[in-house]
C-alpha positions as CSV (number, residue, x, y, z in Angstrom):
1,M,63.8,-52.2,49.0
2,T,62.3,-54.7,46.5
3,A,61.4,-53.3,43.1
4,P,57.7,-53.7,42.2
5,L,56.8,-56.5,39.9
6,Q,56.3,-55.5,36.3
7,P,53.3,-57.1,34.6
8,R,53.9,-59.3,31.6
9,P,53.4,-57.7,28.2
10,F,49.9,-57.6,26.9
11,A,48.4,-58.6,30.3
12,R,44.7,-59.1,30.6
13,F,44.1,-55.6,32.1
14,E,45.7,-54.0,29.1
15,W,43.3,-55.8,26.8
16,I,40.3,-54.7,29.0
17,I,41.4,-51.1,29.0
18,A,41.9,-51.1,25.2
19,W,38.6,-52.7,24.6
20,R,36.8,-50.2,26.8
21,Y,38.5,-47.3,25.0
22,L,37.4,-48.7,21.6
23,R,33.7,-49.0,22.8
24,A,33.7,-45.5,24.4
25,K,31.2,-43.1,23.0
26,R,32.2,-39.6,22.0
27,S,30.4,-38.1,25.0
28,E,32.7,-40.3,27.2
29,G,35.9,-39.1,25.6
30,G,36.0,-41.8,23.0
31,V,36.3,-41.7,19.3
32,N,33.8,-44.4,18.3
33,V,33.0,-42.8,15.0
34,M,36.6,-42.6,14.0
35,T,37.1,-46.2,15.0
36,W,34.3,-47.3,12.6
37,I,35.7,-45.1,9.8
38,S,39.1,-46.7,10.2
39,L,37.6,-50.2,10.4
40,I,35.5,-49.7,7.2
41,G,38.4,-48.1,5.4
42,I,40.7,-51.1,6.1
43,A,38.0,-53.6,5.2
44,L,37.3,-51.9,1.8
45,A,41.0,-51.6,1.0
46,V,41.7,-55.3,1.8
47,F,38.5,-56.3,-0.1
48,A,39.7,-54.3,-3.2
49,L,43.2,-55.8,-2.9
50,I,42.0,-59.4,-2.7
51,A,39.4,-59.0,-5.4
52,T,42.0,-57.4,-7.7
53,L,44.6,-60.1,-7.0
54,A,42.0,-62.8,-7.6
55,V,40.9,-61.3,-10.9
56,R,44.5,-60.9,-11.9
57,S,45.2,-64.6,-11.1
58,G,42.1,-65.6,-13.0
59,F,43.1,-63.6,-16.0
60,R,46.5,-65.3,-16.2
61,A,45.1,-68.8,-15.6
62,E,42.4,-68.3,-18.2
63,F,44.8,-66.8,-20.7
64,V,47.4,-69.5,-20.2
65,G,44.8,-72.3,-20.0
66,T,43.2,-71.4,-23.4
67,I,46.6,-71.1,-25.0
68,L,47.8,-74.4,-23.7
69,G,44.4,-76.1,-24.4
70,A,44.2,-75.0,-28.1
71,N,47.8,-74.5,-29.2
72,A,51.1,-76.4,-29.3
73,H,53.4,-76.0,-26.2
74,V,56.3,-76.4,-28.6
75,T,56.3,-76.1,-32.4
76,V,59.0,-77.8,-34.4
77,Y,59.5,-76.5,-37.9
78,D,62.2,-76.7,-40.6
79,A,64.8,-74.0,-40.7
80,G,64.2,-73.5,-44.4
81,R,65.8,-74.4,-47.7
82,V,65.7,-73.7,-51.4
83,D,64.1,-76.4,-53.7
84,E,65.0,-77.2,-57.3
85,Q,62.7,-74.5,-58.6
86,G,64.5,-71.9,-56.5
87,R,61.6,-71.5,-54.1
88,F,62.2,-71.1,-50.3
89,I,60.3,-73.8,-48.5
90,R,60.1,-74.9,-44.8
91,T,58.2,-78.2,-45.1
92,I,59.2,-81.2,-43.1
93,E,59.9,-84.5,-45.0
94,G,59.8,-87.7,-42.9
95,Y,57.5,-86.0,-40.4
96,G,56.1,-89.4,-39.3
97,G,59.4,-90.7,-38.0
98,L,60.3,-87.3,-36.5
99,A,57.0,-87.2,-34.6
100,E,57.6,-90.7,-33.2
101,R,61.1,-89.8,-32.0
102,L,59.9,-86.5,-30.4
103,A,57.0,-88.4,-28.7
104,D,59.6,-90.6,-27.0
105,V,61.4,-87.6,-25.3
106,P,60.8,-87.6,-21.6
107,G,58.2,-85.0,-20.7
108,V,56.6,-84.9,-24.1
109,L,53.0,-86.1,-24.1
110,R,52.3,-86.2,-27.8
111,A,53.8,-85.1,-31.1
112,A,51.4,-84.3,-34.0
113,P,52.3,-83.3,-37.6
114,L,50.4,-80.2,-38.9
115,I,49.5,-78.4,-42.1
116,R,48.9,-74.7,-41.7
117,G,47.3,-72.2,-44.2
118,Q,45.3,-69.1,-44.5
119,V,42.2,-69.2,-46.7
120,L,38.9,-67.5,-47.4
121,A,35.8,-69.2,-46.0
122,T,32.3,-68.7,-47.3
123,G,28.9,-69.8,-46.2
124,N,25.3,-68.5,-46.5
125,G,26.6,-65.6,-48.7
126,R,29.1,-64.5,-46.0
127,N,32.8,-64.4,-46.1
128,A,35.5,-64.6,-43.4
129,G,39.3,-65.1,-43.4
130,V,40.2,-68.2,-41.4
131,E,43.3,-70.2,-40.5
132,V,43.1,-73.9,-41.5
133,L,45.0,-76.5,-39.5
134,G,45.4,-79.9,-41.0
135,I,45.6,-82.5,-38.2
136,A,45.0,-86.2,-37.8
137,P,41.6,-87.1,-36.1
138,A,43.3,-88.8,-33.2
139,D,45.6,-85.8,-32.6
140,L,42.7,-83.4,-32.7
141,A,40.7,-85.5,-30.2
142,S,43.6,-85.4,-27.7
143,L,43.6,-81.6,-27.6
144,P,42.5,-80.4,-24.1
145,M,40.0,-77.9,-25.5
146,M,38.2,-80.8,-27.4
147,Q,37.5,-82.5,-24.1
148,E,35.5,-79.5,-22.7
149,A,31.7,-79.5,-22.5
150,S,31.2,-76.6,-25.0
151,Q,31.3,-78.8,-28.1
152,I,28.7,-79.4,-30.7
153,G,28.6,-82.3,-33.1
154,A,30.3,-85.6,-33.5
155,L,34.1,-85.3,-33.4
156,A,34.3,-89.0,-34.4
157,R,33.2,-87.9,-37.9
158,F,36.0,-85.5,-38.2
159,D,37.6,-87.5,-41.1
160,E,34.4,-86.8,-43.1
161,G,34.4,-83.0,-42.9
162,V,35.8,-80.1,-40.9
163,A,35.7,-78.7,-37.3
164,I,35.1,-75.0,-37.0
165,G,35.3,-72.5,-34.2
166,S,32.1,-71.2,-32.7
167,G,33.0,-67.7,-33.8
168,V,33.5,-68.9,-37.4
169,A,30.1,-70.6,-37.2
170,R,28.5,-67.5,-35.9
171,E,30.1,-65.3,-38.5
172,L,29.1,-67.4,-41.4
173,G,25.8,-68.6,-40.0
174,L,26.7,-72.2,-40.1
175,R,25.5,-75.2,-38.0
176,E,26.4,-78.8,-37.8
177,G,25.6,-80.5,-41.1
178,D,25.9,-77.3,-43.2
179,R,28.7,-77.0,-45.8
180,I,31.5,-74.5,-45.8
181,R,33.5,-73.5,-48.8
182,L,37.3,-72.9,-48.5
183,I,39.0,-70.8,-51.2
184,S,42.8,-70.9,-51.4
185,P,44.8,-68.8,-53.8
186,E,47.5,-71.5,-54.1
187,G,45.4,-74.2,-55.7
188,V,45.8,-76.3,-58.8
189,R,49.0,-75.8,-60.9
190,T,48.3,-75.7,-64.6
191,A,50.2,-74.8,-67.7
192,F,48.7,-71.3,-67.4
193,G,49.7,-70.8,-63.8
194,T,48.1,-71.6,-60.4
195,S,44.3,-71.3,-60.2
196,P,42.5,-70.9,-56.9
197,R,41.3,-74.0,-55.2
198,V,37.7,-74.1,-54.0
199,N,36.5,-77.1,-51.9
200,A,33.3,-77.5,-50.0
201,Y,33.2,-79.5,-46.7
202,E,30.6,-80.6,-44.3
203,V,30.7,-79.0,-40.8
204,V,30.8,-82.0,-38.5
205,H,31.9,-80.3,-35.3
206,V,31.8,-76.8,-33.7
207,F,34.2,-76.2,-30.8
208,S,34.8,-73.4,-28.4
209,A,38.4,-72.9,-27.2
210,G,37.4,-70.2,-24.6
211,R,39.1,-67.4,-26.5
212,Y,37.3,-65.2,-29.0
213,D,40.4,-64.8,-31.3
214,I,40.8,-68.6,-31.7
215,D,37.1,-69.4,-32.1
216,R,36.7,-66.6,-34.6
217,T,39.5,-67.7,-37.0
218,R,40.2,-71.5,-36.6
219,V,39.2,-74.4,-38.8
220,Y,40.5,-77.9,-38.5
221,L,40.8,-80.1,-41.6
222,P,41.8,-83.8,-41.7
223,F,45.6,-84.1,-42.2
224,S,45.5,-86.1,-45.5
225,E,42.9,-83.7,-47.0
226,A,44.9,-80.7,-45.9
227,Q,48.0,-82.1,-47.7
228,S,46.0,-82.4,-50.9
229,Y,44.3,-79.0,-50.5
230,F,47.5,-77.1,-49.8
231,N,49.7,-79.0,-52.2
232,R,51.8,-80.5,-49.3
233,D,51.9,-84.1,-50.6
234,G,54.2,-86.2,-48.5
235,V,55.3,-83.3,-46.2
236,A,54.1,-81.4,-43.1
237,D,54.5,-77.8,-42.2
238,E,55.4,-78.4,-38.6
239,V,55.2,-80.8,-35.7
240,E,53.4,-79.6,-32.6
241,L,54.3,-81.0,-29.1
242,M,52.3,-81.1,-26.0
243,V,54.4,-81.4,-22.8
244,A,53.6,-82.5,-19.2
245,D,54.8,-79.3,-17.6
246,P,54.2,-76.3,-19.9
247,E,55.4,-73.8,-17.3
248,N,58.9,-75.3,-17.4
249,V,58.9,-75.9,-21.2
250,D,62.4,-74.3,-21.6
251,A,63.9,-77.3,-19.8
252,L,62.8,-79.5,-22.7
253,L,64.2,-77.5,-25.5
254,L,67.7,-79.1,-25.5
255,P,66.4,-82.7,-25.4
256,I,64.0,-81.9,-28.2
257,L,66.8,-80.4,-30.3
258,E,69.0,-83.4,-29.7
259,V,66.3,-85.6,-31.2
260,A,65.1,-83.3,-34.0
261,G,68.6,-82.3,-35.2
262,T,70.1,-78.9,-36.0
263,E,68.1,-78.3,-39.1
264,V,64.9,-77.4,-37.2
265,R,63.8,-74.4,-35.2
266,L,61.7,-74.4,-32.0
267,W,58.9,-72.0,-31.1
268,T,57.3,-72.3,-27.6
269,W,54.0,-71.0,-26.3
270,R,56.0,-68.5,-24.2
271,D,57.5,-67.1,-27.4
272,S,54.1,-66.6,-28.9
273,A,52.5,-65.2,-25.7
274,G,55.6,-63.6,-24.2
275,G,54.4,-60.1,-24.8
276,F,51.0,-60.7,-23.2
277,L,52.6,-62.5,-20.2
278,R,55.1,-59.6,-19.6
279,A,52.2,-57.1,-19.9
280,L,50.3,-59.1,-17.3
281,E,53.3,-59.1,-14.9
282,V,53.8,-55.4,-15.3
283,E,50.1,-54.8,-14.7
284,D,50.2,-57.0,-11.6
285,N,53.1,-55.1,-10.1
286,V,51.6,-51.7,-10.8
287,M,48.1,-52.7,-9.4
288,F,49.7,-54.2,-6.3
289,I,51.6,-51.0,-5.6
290,I,48.5,-48.8,-6.2
291,L,46.3,-50.9,-4.0
292,S,49.1,-51.0,-1.3
293,I,48.9,-47.3,-1.2
294,L,45.2,-47.5,-0.8
295,V,45.7,-49.8,2.1
296,L,48.2,-47.4,3.6
297,I,45.8,-44.5,3.3
298,A,43.1,-46.6,5.0
299,A,45.5,-47.5,7.8
300,M,46.4,-43.8,8.3
301,N,42.9,-43.4,9.6
302,I,43.9,-45.5,12.5
303,T,46.6,-43.0,13.3
304,S,44.1,-40.1,13.2
305,G,41.7,-41.9,15.5
306,L,44.4,-42.9,18.0
307,I,45.8,-39.3,18.1
308,M,42.3,-38.1,19.0
309,L,41.9,-40.9,21.5
310,V,45.1,-40.0,23.2
311,K,44.1,-36.4,23.4
312,N,40.7,-37.2,24.8
313,K,42.1,-39.8,27.3
314,G,44.9,-37.6,28.6
315,R,43.3,-37.5,32.1
316,D,42.9,-41.3,32.1
317,I,46.5,-41.7,31.1
318,G,47.6,-39.5,33.9
319,I,45.5,-41.5,36.4
320,L,46.8,-44.8,35.1
321,R,50.4,-43.7,35.3
322,T,49.8,-42.4,38.9
323,I,48.5,-45.7,40.1
324,G,51.5,-47.5,38.8
325,L,51.1,-48.4,35.1
326,S,54.4,-48.1,33.2
327,E,55.1,-46.4,29.9
328,G,55.2,-49.9,28.3
329,S,51.7,-50.7,29.5
330,I,50.3,-47.4,28.2
331,L,52.0,-48.0,24.9
332,R,50.6,-51.5,24.6
333,V,47.1,-50.3,25.6
334,F,46.9,-47.8,22.7
335,F,48.8,-50.2,20.4
336,L,46.0,-52.8,21.0
337,C,43.4,-50.2,20.2
338,G,44.9,-49.6,16.7
339,A,45.9,-53.2,16.2
340,M,42.4,-54.5,17.0
341,T,40.9,-52.0,14.6
342,G,43.3,-53.2,11.8
343,L,42.7,-56.8,12.7
344,V,38.9,-56.7,12.6
345,G,38.9,-54.5,9.4
346,T,41.3,-57.0,7.8
347,M,39.2,-60.0,8.7
348,V,36.1,-58.3,7.3
349,G,37.9,-57.3,4.1
350,V,39.2,-60.9,3.7
351,V,35.7,-62.3,4.0
352,L,34.3,-59.8,1.5
353,G,37.2,-60.4,-1.0
354,C,36.9,-64.1,-0.8
355,L,33.1,-64.0,-1.3
356,F,33.6,-61.8,-4.3
357,A,36.1,-64.1,-5.9
358,L,34.0,-67.2,-5.2
359,Y,30.7,-65.7,-6.5
360,I,32.1,-63.5,-9.2
361,D,29.9,-65.0,-11.9
362,P,26.5,-64.2,-10.3
363,I,27.8,-60.8,-9.3
364,F,29.0,-60.1,-12.8
365,S,25.7,-61.3,-14.2
366,F,23.8,-58.9,-12.0
367,V,26.0,-56.0,-13.0
368,N,25.6,-56.9,-16.6
369,Y,21.8,-57.1,-16.2
370,A,21.7,-53.8,-14.2
371,M,23.7,-52.1,-17.0
372,G,21.4,-53.4,-19.7
373,G,23.9,-56.0,-21.1
374,G,27.0,-55.6,-23.2
375,V,29.3,-54.8,-20.3
376,W,31.8,-57.4,-21.4
377,D,32.7,-57.6,-25.1
378,P,34.8,-60.7,-25.9
379,A,35.8,-59.3,-29.2
380,I,37.9,-56.7,-27.3
381,R,39.1,-58.7,-24.3
382,G,39.5,-62.1,-26.0
383,I,37.7,-64.2,-23.3
384,Y,34.0,-64.6,-22.7
385,S,33.7,-63.8,-19.0
386,L,35.5,-62.1,-16.1
387,P,37.6,-64.8,-14.4
388,A,38.7,-65.0,-10.8
389,E,41.0,-67.5,-9.1
390,L,41.3,-67.2,-5.3
391,R,44.8,-68.3,-4.2
392,A,46.0,-68.7,-0.7
393,V,49.2,-66.8,-1.4
394,D,47.2,-63.7,-2.6
395,V,45.1,-63.7,0.6
396,I,48.2,-64.1,2.7
397,K,49.9,-61.2,0.9
398,A,46.9,-59.0,1.5
399,V,46.6,-59.9,5.1
400,A,50.3,-59.4,5.8
401,L,50.3,-56.0,4.1
402,S,47.2,-54.8,5.9
403,L,48.2,-56.0,9.4
404,G,51.8,-54.9,8.9
405,L,50.7,-51.3,7.9
406,S,48.1,-51.2,10.7
407,F,50.6,-52.2,13.3
408,V,53.3,-49.8,12.1
409,V,51.1,-46.7,11.9
410,T,49.8,-47.5,15.4
411,I,53.2,-47.2,17.0
412,F,53.6,-43.4,16.7
413,P,50.4,-42.4,18.6
414,A,50.9,-45.2,21.1
415,R,54.4,-43.9,21.9
416,R,53.0,-40.4,22.2
417,A,50.5,-41.7,24.8
418,A,53.2,-43.6,26.7
419,R,55.5,-40.5,26.9
420,L,52.7,-38.2,28.1
421,N,53.6,-36.6,31.4
422,P,51.0,-37.6,34.0
423,V,51.4,-34.3,36.0
424,E,50.8,-32.2,32.9
425,A,47.9,-34.4,31.9
426,L,46.2,-34.0,35.3
427,R,47.0,-30.3,35.5
428,N,45.4,-29.6,32.1
429,D,42.2,-31.3,33.3
C-alpha cells in the first residue's frame, strides 16, 4: 500500500488556516484581543530599542565629532627638562622644523605649533576663566569646527584680534568688535618679580564648536602674540596633529615617534576622552540588555495568546488531525500564527523607530515646548541638542532580536498544539 503524500512545509493551506485563526473573533473561539496586545507590545519594544540605539549612536557621533573638530587628534609635547635657572620646562624649541617633519608622516593631514595657557578674561564688568590657545591664522582656519555655519565675524582678521567661543561671548556679554581683556599672572619679569600682564584685544570672530564646555572656555590668540603674551619667545608648548583616520590613530603613533624622536611624549584624543568613551560603551551594553529584556517580555505575550488559541481551537485541531493533517502541519499552523504576529509587530516598530530617529529634532522641539522649555540644559550634558544617528546595523540588530525571540517563544505552544490527542480533543467537546 502506498503511503499518503506529505504536503511540503508551510504549504498554502497552512497559511490560510493560520490567517483565519488570527482574524477569528473571541466569540468564534479566537483570541483577537490577545493578538493585538502581542502585536502592539512587540511594536513598542522594537520602537524603543531602535530609538535608544539611534540616540546612543548619535551621542557617540556628536561627542567624537566635536572632539575631533575642535581638538588635536594627536598632541606632541616635550618630555620635560630643567633649564639654567633650575625651572622645569616642557617647551619645544625648533617647533617649525618639527611641525614640517610631522606633516610629512603618511596619514597626518597637518601639524600646527600651539601655545597654551590659562588666564582671566574680563569684559563689560564680568569675569571668566578661559583657556587661551595661540595658533597661526592658517592653522586655525583649517580646523573642522571653523568650517561650520555657526560662525560670527571675519576669521580672515584673526591676526588683528582674538576668536572666542560663543559661551565666552555670552558669559562676558561680548560681540564682534568689542574688546576683551586677558589677565595672566605670569606677565612681565622685573627686578621686583613678575607682575601680571593685562592686554586688551578686539573680538574679531565668535565660534561654536558644538560642545558647551569648549565654547564656554576657549579663546584663540594669534601664535606670535601668544608667544609674547605668555613669555614663550622662540618656543612652542606643543604641536597638534590632525590625522586622516582618527579612529585608528594608534597605528600612527610609532611613525610619529620615529620622526619626533624619543624626547617627546604623545597624547591622543582617545587618551583625553577615553573615560567618556568607555562610559558610553558600558551604557550601550547595559541599555541593549535592558531593552532586550523588554522585547522578550513583549514576545512572551505571543506565547500567552497562542496557549489560549490552542485551548480554544482544540476541537478544530482534532478535526484537522482526523482528516489527515500531520503533527508537523499543526505545529506549522500555530507557529505561523505567532510568527506573523511577531513579524507585523516588528515591522511596525521598525517604522516608528526610524521615523523617530529621522524626525527627532521637531519631536524634541515639541516636547520642549509642551514642557515649557528648559528640558535640555547644555551646561549639564555638554551638547546643545538631543542627537540621533540611524544606522543600518542597529536596525538589523533590533529586527534580528525581535524576530528571533518571537520565533523561539512560539515553538512551545505550537508543539503543544501538534501533540494534542485528537480523540481527547473531540471527546472534551
